[in-house]
KOLLO-885469 format. One record per atom (N, C-alpha, C, CB): x, y, z. Coordinates in steps of 0.02 Angstrom, whole numbers, plus 50000, padded with zeros to 5 digits. Each point is the difference from the previous one (the first is absolute). Glycine has a CB too. Layout:
N
XYZ...
***
This chain:
382
487894959050758500494994749991500635001850040499544997249884500684998550160500595001450040500444993950001499365008250071501284992749917500464994449997500384999450065500115001549876500114992450138500464998850055500715000349973499154992950061501285010949973500705000549979500434996650052499785010949939500664984850038500444996250045500645003950011499514989149960500735011350101500625003550014500594995449992499405007550078501154995349894500624996349995500304999250069500205004449883500124989950130500374999050061500615004550003499604988350005500685012850053500545004850010500644996750023499165008750027501414992949941500664998050023500285005650042500194992849899500335005850139500335005250040500415004549955500024992450099500115013749926500435004849965499585005349965500864991249983499365014950019499645005649968500285001349931499775005050112499814997449844500225001849933499915007449991499694988649954500785014750014499985007349992499375002049963501255000650000498475005250018499395002549969500155002049928499575004050111499934995149846500085001449929499595006249982500194987649975500125017049988499665006149980499444998549950501065006550019498384996949991499484999349950500115005549949499174994950082499055005849907499665002149992500344999549993499315002650013500534996049962499475001350015499934998950006499775002249992499934993850009499995000049972499844998050049500305002549909500115000950007499584997850051500025000150034499834996949976500244998350178499955005349998499614998450040500345005149913499604992250335499355000150020499464999549947500455006150090499514997449861499465000149953500264997449934499425009650059500334993749885500224997649935500725002049984498825000649963501734996949981500575003349969499775005149962500644990749998499175001249991499475002849965499675003350050499914992249913500145007950118499885000350065500554999250045499014996549968501424998950034500525000350052500675001449968499354992150071500875014249928500665001549975500554996350036499585011049967500294987050096500494996050036499654994550037500775009850010499084984649958499684994550035500424997850059499464996349893500205001950162500364997950059500354993449988499175006050071501474993649946500374993849992499864995550060500905005849933499084987650055499904995350053500554994849998498755001949998501254993750051500494994649998499854995349941500145000850124500374995549857499934995649941499524994350015501165002949964498454994949985499534994650010500344993350007499165006549937500574989450105500244993150005499724996149941500075000550126500264994049854499744996049944499294997750014501164996349973498405004649978499324997850007499934993149968499575011950000499874984850014499874993649967499915001149926499474995350105500935001549854500005001549928499754994549954500925007450026498974986349996499814995049950499405001949959500484991650075499005011449959499415001849962500145005649951499304996450096501095008749929500115006049959500424998549939499905006950102500584988549903500474999249946499984993149967500705008350058498774987849954499974993449970499955000549924499464995550104500824999749859499945000249927499274999849978501114994449990498745008849956499305000249976499974997549929499745009650077499684987849905499894998249931499865006349959499554988750035500805012249911499915005949958499314999849968501245000749979498415005050025499345000549969499975006249957499474993950097500205005949846499935006049958499665005550038499964992949897500225013350088499755005750037499245000549998501065005849976498644992049969499295001349993499554994350023500295007149906500004987350118499574994250010499924997650071500334997149890500045005250163499904997050065499295001050023501205002050027498504992950005499315000650022499924999050074499654996149889500815000750144499934998750072500684999250030498894994649983501165006450083500634999150034500204992749999499755009850073500884989049912500244993249993500524998750053499785000149877500244993750147500434998350056500735001349987499174991550031501055008049906500715000849987500185007249983500034988249961499515016450046500155007149989500285003050064499095000849913501405003750081500255003350060499505005150027501174998349959498845002650106499665005850030500465005949991499384992850085500385012549886500405005949985500015004750060499724999049877500885002150150500085004050061500225007049981500294989650067499345015449954500145007049984500335003550060499025000249921501405004850063500315004250051499495004950027501134998849945498705000650119499505004350031500315006550025499354989950032500845014549922500315006450018499495004550035500804998949903499465005650140499555003550047499825007049977500504993350090499295007449846499705006449979499434998449952501105006350014498454998649978499364998549969500044998249927499515007750081500914995749880500044998349929500234992949990500235011949973500254985850069500234993149995499454995150019501175003850026498444997950025499444995750019499484999549944500195003150121499675002549847499535000049944500264995849942499595011450035501044989549948500284996249944500034992550015500675010149967499494988250095499984992950019499314997149989500915002050083498585001549943499324997449995499774999549928499755004950112500464999749847499814999849929500314994049965499915012550000500734986550008500334994349968499734993450028501035006949983498854992950082499754993850031499304998349976500715002350101498865002849893499324998749976500004997149930499585009350072500854993249885500034997549931500304993049998500125011849957500404987150081500324993350001499554994750031501115005650006498524996250046499564995250032499394998449957500385004250111499275001149867499374999049964500104998249927499485007950079501054994949890500094999049929500444994149983499845011949987500654986550056500494994849984499974994050047500715008949955498884991550098499924994350044500564999050050499384995049911501015010050104500534999450050499745001650069500855003049914499434993750136499945002450069500555005250011499504988950040500355016349999500505005150016499995001550074499885004949885500664998050138500055002150070500495005850003499744988250044500355014750014500485005450008500324999550068499335007449923501294995050081500345000650064500205007350008500434988049996499455014750063500155007050011500695000850032498785002450011501525003349977500655001450028500285006549972500204987750013500425013950006500335006049976500284999049930500275003150118499955002349853500244999949930500594995349991499595011749987500914988950056500604996049992499874992650015500695010050030498984988350026499864993050013499604996649945500035002750119499495000949852499614997049947500404999249936498985005050050501504999449938500444999149942500444993850011500005012549979500244986650082500394994050015499594993749993500715006850077498654993649945499564994249993499864998449927499485002850110500475002449847499924998949929500614996649971499255010049992501344992150030500634997049976500044992750018500565011150011499204987150049500034993150023499434995749973500575004050102498934998949869499434996249974499454999050050500794994449927499245008850131499454999650049499435004649980500824997250090499335007849870499515004349968500104999349925499975008350098499484991349864500044999049928499955006549960499514988950017500095016050009499845006049961500045006150045499264993349924501085012050051500015006550032499735005049948500994997150078498445006049936499685004449951500275007150000499004993150013501415008850038500255006850002500725000250024498845004250022501634995049932500715001350013500155006949974500324987649992499825017150053500105007049981500735001249986499025003550070501124998749868500695001849981500015007349976500254987949967500255016050056500624997950034499964999450075500575005549909498834995650121499955000050073500254993750032499045007549988500844986849980500204993550028500584996949962498824998350039501595005949930500524997449956500484995350035499905010549934500314991350126500504995850035499734992950011500475010350056498924989249970499714993450012499854996449935499505004350106500284999449843499854996949935500634997349967499035007749987501504996250014500634997849970500264993750033500265011949970499674987850096500214994050037499584993949979500365007250097498994993949896499554994549980500164997649929499105004550076501015000249878500154998249931500664996249996499375010049959501124992250081500654996650000499954992850023500545011050022498964987550019499904993150023499744995549944499775004350115499984998649832499784996249942499334996650007501174998249977498445003750073499364996650012499395004549995500624992350073499485014049906499435004549990500055003149930499935002450125499484999449850499995003149933499425004949997500504989749948499615016050018499475004949989499594997949939500705009150051498644991649955499554998649944499745006449968499684989350055500575016449967499785006449973499725004550054499754994449892499995011350088499735004950048499294998250019500735008949950499144991050116499314998750022499575006349992500414991450080499905014549926499665006349988500275003049935499835002050126499724999849830500225002549935500295007050005499134993049946500685010950105500285006750011500584999750049498895005149976501445000650033500555000550047499735001850070500785003549907499484993350143499875002150069500475005750017499614988350033500155016650005500425005850014499865002750070500015002849878500445001450145499895003850062500345006749993499934989450069499815015649965500285006849996499835003850063499914999949875500555004450147499895004450057499795007049979500844993350064499095007849872499855006849975499404999849954501225003250010498214995050019499374999749964499575006050020500054987349994499615015649959499535005450014499354998449962500935008650017498504994450004499394999049961500065003049931499335000150107500334997049845500025002749932499685006949999499964988449952499535012950090499705006650000500505005350024498884994750020501595003450024500535004750020500485001349943499904996050119500284998649845500465000749943499685004249945500514988950028498845010149959499665003849948499975007450017499334990049973500605011650092499965007050021500695003350004498964997150063501574998949935500685002650007500454996849946499845001850126500075000149812500374996749946500765000650005499025002149929501235002750110500725000650009500294995150049499885011849973499704984550061500224995150049500034993149967499495006650095501114991749882500094993849963500484995150033499765006549898500724996150141500534995750027500155001750072500484999049886499934996750145500215001450069500415006450004500004987750023500345014249923500385006250000499545006050008500864994649927498545005050045499535005650004499775001250072499644997549883500394997450159499805000850070500455004850038499544988449996501035013249977500455004850033499735007249996500974992549974498555008649982499705006649993499425000650049500335000649878499675005150159499505000950053499284999649975500835006950060499064995649879499314999949974499734992949994500245010649937500224984550059499784993049994500044996350066500375000249883500195000450154500024996250062499495002550050501214997949981498615008650015499515002750047499304997349989500695010350006499194986749935499354996949988499864994350048500105003249880500434993850146499924993750037500125000750075500364994249897499575011950128500055000950073499454996150034500515011449985499674985550071499524996150040500015002750072500174989749926499305009050112499995002550069500594997650042498775000249991501514994049990500564997250040500675000649965499184992150050500875012049898500635000349962500445006050017499404994249909500435009550144500445005350023500125005549950500534991650070498985010149890500075005349951500334997949935500055007650094500164986149901500314997449940499494995849961501145000050056499064997849885499594995149964500004993550039500265005449888499164991750121499954993650034499974994349951499425005550095501044989849912499994993949959499764994350043500955004249927498444993450060499724994450037500364993849975498865005550016501564991750026500494995149978499804992850016500885008750014499614986949985499904992850005499834997950072500804998549905498904995750100499834997150066500634998550039498944995249952501085006550113500604998650040500204992749998499695009550074500964989349917500254993249999500084997049932499484998650108500205004449841500104997749932500655003049972498754998849983501564997749971500625002449971499915006749965500364988149985499055013249988499885006349965500035006050047499304993849918500615005250146500065005550048500705003149995499164994550077501355001249919500695002349994500135003049931500364991350083499425005349865500125002249932499695006949988500034987949962499365013250063499685006449990500385005750033498914994149994501375004750064500415005050034500635001549959499564996350112500754998449862500585000949957499835004349939500454989050039498975009849932499815003849941499905007450017499464989749952500215011850103499895007050019500665003750006498954996750060501535000449975500635003450010500454999549938499914997550122500064997049843500404999249939499785004749945500184988350031499185013649967499755004749950500085007350023499194991249962501105009950097500105006850025499375003250025500925001049921498614995050105499355002550023499955000250076499504995649896501045003150139499984999650073499775006450033500894991849993499215014049974499815006550030499285001949985501185003449990498504993049965499315002049980499494994550009500515007849920499714986150092499534994350007500094996850068500034998049876499425001150159499994996550065499654993249990499985011050064500364983649954499704993349996499484999250055501054995349949498365002450033499464998950048499874992550006499485011349972500604986150086499904992950014499254998650003501104999250063498634996549894499284998850002499784995650059500005001149877500474995250152499844996050059499804992849984499665010450054499964988649894499774993349982499765000049928499674997650119500264996449853499744999249933499305002949994500704989749986498875009050064499315002549999499995007650002499624989550057500825013549985500025007350005500255003249935500194998950124500304997949844500245002549936499445000149949501154995650025498494998949970499444999649953499475005350014500214987849988499635013050077499475004750019500205007249984499654992250091500985009649921500225006849987499995001549926500714999650102499504995749858500015001049927499295000649974501084993749991498485001650028499325000249972499635006250023499984987549999500125014650063499685006150025500215006149959499954995050115500705005549870500255005749961499685000149931501094999650062498864994549905499704999849934499265001550001500864991649967498805006050084499285001450006499865007450007499844988850052500625014849982499925007150011500405004349951499814997450120500494999449830500405003349949500545004550031499014999749923501334997650127500565003550031500644998249964499405000050111501095004549892500674998449975500344995350048500085011249942500274983950032500334995150043500614997249964498904997050055501645002449982500624996849976500084993650041500555011249967499494983149999499974993850039500364994249965498925003950047501204991049993500304993749977499464994749990501085002850059498974993349887499584994049993500294995649946498975006450038500674988549943500244995049952499414996849964501014997850072499144998549875499484996649962500294993549972499435011049970500144983950018499275000450001499724999250071500004995449884499525008950131499654999850065499295002349989501075002150064498504996349984499315002149996499945007650002499654989450056500745013949987499945007350006500205003549935500234999050122500334998849847500205003249937499474999149946501204998150031498504996049966499464998949952499425004750012500344988049991499475012950072499445004550016500175007249984499654992150090500975010149924500185006849985499985001349925500725000350101499484994849859499995000749928499294999949972501134994749995498445001150032499344999149971499475004550030500324988349978499785014150083499485003850034500195007250017499634989350046501015012249955500215006750023500465003649951499904995750115500105002449822500365003749950500724998149989499255008950028501034986950015500674997449988500545003650039499614996949889501015000750102500585002650036500525002149949499764992650099500755011149927500565002149958500644998750040499315008849940501164987550029500644998650033500525005049976499714987850009500565016150038500515004949982500614996449972499585007950089500734995249861500594997049969500585000050049499615003849887500784990650111500594999350042500574997449957499294997750103501335003049920500564996949965499894992549993500775008950043499434988449901499894992949987500424995650047499745002749880500004991650136500374995250041500574996949959498964997550068501645002449961500574996749969500334995650053500185009549918500224985750060500344995750047500485004050044499914990549920500425014450051500455004350040499625003650055500735001449899498695001350084499605003550051499754995150053499655008349914500114985950065499744995150048500564997850048499144996149916501455002750058500564997950042500195005450050500424992949906499575013450072500185005550045499485000950055500585005649905498784993750078499485000550051500034994250049499275006049918500894988050058500074994350045500595001150048499514992549912501045010150063500575001450042499835005150053500774997349906498835007650075499785005150048499564996950054500075008749910499474986850070499574996650049500424995950047499064999749917501444996850055500434995950042500385004250051500114991849906500065014450075500365004550045499545003050053500805002649907498544997050083499535002250050499895007550004500334990150061499875013649888499895007350000499655001949936501035001950072498314997549928499635000749938499895007349979499444989350028500765015550013499945007049980500645002649966499195001850095501354994649913500645002049970500044997049930500565000650113499015002049842499944997449932500075005949952499254990450038501155008849912500105005449952499624999049935501125001750049498634992449939499594998649940499564994050014500895004849924498594994550036499534994450008499684998649932499785002950122499784992349876499664998249937499334996850017501104998449941498495000850008499344997250008500034992650016499555008649922499904988850104499934992750006499974997049929499405001150113500964993549877499944996549936499324996549997501264998449993498415002049949499384996249990500164992550005499515009249927500004986950091500114992950011499634995749948500145002350122500194992349857499664994649965499764995050052500715001749895498694995750095499724995150046499924993449963499395009150067501014985949952500054993849963499574994450030501155003449966498644992049991499764993450021500614995450000498815001849954501324994950101500574995450003499764993250024500805009550023499514985249950499824993250020500634996050014498955000549930500974994350111500534995150007500034995949935499864999550128500744999149848500074996749935499714993049998501025006749983498894990050074499684993450000499295000349971500674997050101499025008949902499325000749975499964999249925499755007550096500814993649869500014999449927499814993049978500875008949995499374986150043499844993149982499384997450033501194998349985498665004050076499434997150037499345003449985500804997050088499205009249887499375003549986500095004649939499684999550122500474997749819500145004249942499415004349978500804991449964498585006350047499435004149981499935005950047499434989949953500725009250111499995005650047500545005149981499574992450091501025005249890500545004549979499795003949937500854992150049498835004449904499775003349938499515005650016500174989449936499385009450111499535005250021500365005950032499124991350017501355007450029500355005350034500445004149953499994993050103500245003849843500385003849950499565005049963500764990149987498605008550007499535004649967499725005250048499724990849921500335007950143499705004450051500365006849999499694990050071499925015549924500285006750005499435004750016500954997549918499005004650144499425003850024500105007549989499784991050086499725012249886500055007149984499935004350063499534997649886500685008850108499915004750055499265000750017501045006249964498544994049985499285000650011499744994050039499895006849895500334987250084499754993950033500204999650073500064994449891500585006550124500224999750070499685005650040501084994749965498855011250003499695005650035499284998750020500765007549937498864989650018499294998650014499944995350060499725001749879500694993250123499954995250056500265003050065500134990749918500405013250079500265003250061499505004850030501164998849956498515005150001499495004750025499424996250031500335008349912499484986250057499444996150027500174997250070499644997049882500965000550126500214997550065500015005750051500694990949945499585014850034500065005850045499325002850020501095002649948498474998350004499375003550013499464995650031500285007449906499714986250073499464995750023500194995550059499575000249884501084999250128500224995550052499984992749980499615008250081500284990549854499994993149976500674996750008499105003149919500894990450086500624996149996500265000449928499634992250094501045007449896500275000149932499684994849955501075004150047498784989849980499704994849958499325002149974500624991450066499005012349974499335002249978500065005449947499534997150112500955007549897500115005249949500224996849935500315008350089500114986549915500224996449940499414996749965501124998150053498444998649985499434996749970499565005049963500024991350091499885014649940499615005349967500335002149935499585004050113501094997049889500355002449941499994994849944500735007050073499364986749943499984994849949499324999849965500834993450066498645008149971499344999949970499825006449962499674992550092500735012749917499845006549970500535002849954499335002150100501194994149888500545002249955500164994649950500475007350090499714994849850500224995349949500764999849993498935002049939501435002450098500725000549993500354993250008499935011750042499884984650010500354993850017499874994449950499915003350119499574997349840499844994749953500534999349945498795001950024501625003349967500534999649951500584995650025499685011349958500324987050106500554996150028499884992549995500225009450078499174988549906499824992950004499604998049939500015000450125499984993149857499564997749946499265001150019500864991449967498715008949983499305001550011499664995150046499975005249888500194988350105499654995050043500235000650072499904992349902500725009850109500235001250068499635006050030501144995249971498785010149991499625005850024499294998150020500705007449927498994988350033499324997750016499994996250067499734999249876500774996750135500044996250063500115004650060500444990149937499975015150053500125004750054499345003350020501175002149959498465000349993499375003450015499494995150031500215008149906499774985950069499554995050028500194998350072499814995349886500845004550127500244998450068499845005550050500894993349949499075013050028499835005450045499284999850022500875006849946
***
């Protein structure tokens, strides 16, 4: 099953890049910790998307009706968002009789399109990563959160080690412990110049800068060498190879992602070294340092704040598709659920829609989000 995604038109003018990954996160923030910013979308044709609809009870729609809106989803460019879009769309199409579509674009343009009503649903608003754009959208009075699309927290860290390394070295609990030679020497790499090698973020992502700030802010500049993985694929390959061979490794990554799910389920899991907690004061100081362009002149740092991942809708949907809104309010995908689908996409090369169809047929989790007769229609439609 493969969907066609419509691209948003482009207005002139550049919009500043938004920090992610994750998240998400080139790849996921989830995957893409720093989704690429694009120019703002031009107004799309909206009569179909936002036309008034006849209210129907959540459990009774049987076919698509002419006066129902076509529900337009934000086509964000990382895998977890693609999976969540396909999951919500499959349930709304097969169970509730809606037509759906998606427009692809960058994080900020799609948030602006949601504010204007050209997009109806965004399944992954990452907070605090997208706080500036979200606060602007909320202030406009035309968007609303319906709750968390992921029931767990999305996270990222530059100080991850294999659980088998942590088990063998119980004294290694925090970034402070890396200052001791018995621990930092565990992570020497052929390219780390005799120091501990930290396999860091993909070049060009915001986390590349943040990870460097953390190394120097934690006082590790003399014992840790940042290793550029070169690409998302190379980062994944280096991590998986180390786990397959039970090598010690210090590395950056994020979740939810296919690789983190595989490491937890197939290779014994990971351990995140303790770091100072994220505070607004710390975040402001690190941002000022980034703005000054000298990321090694840092006297303190803090961990990445965990992210909430929201479902957001344009408020017009409350009146035009109340049953769809009721479903999205119940939607909350578990770490296990998103992980299973992400691994399937990664390992089999399936399209997200096909992984979603498999999961709907093999999981009961989603049935708690909809009335029983709607669940029956979803399965029949697959």
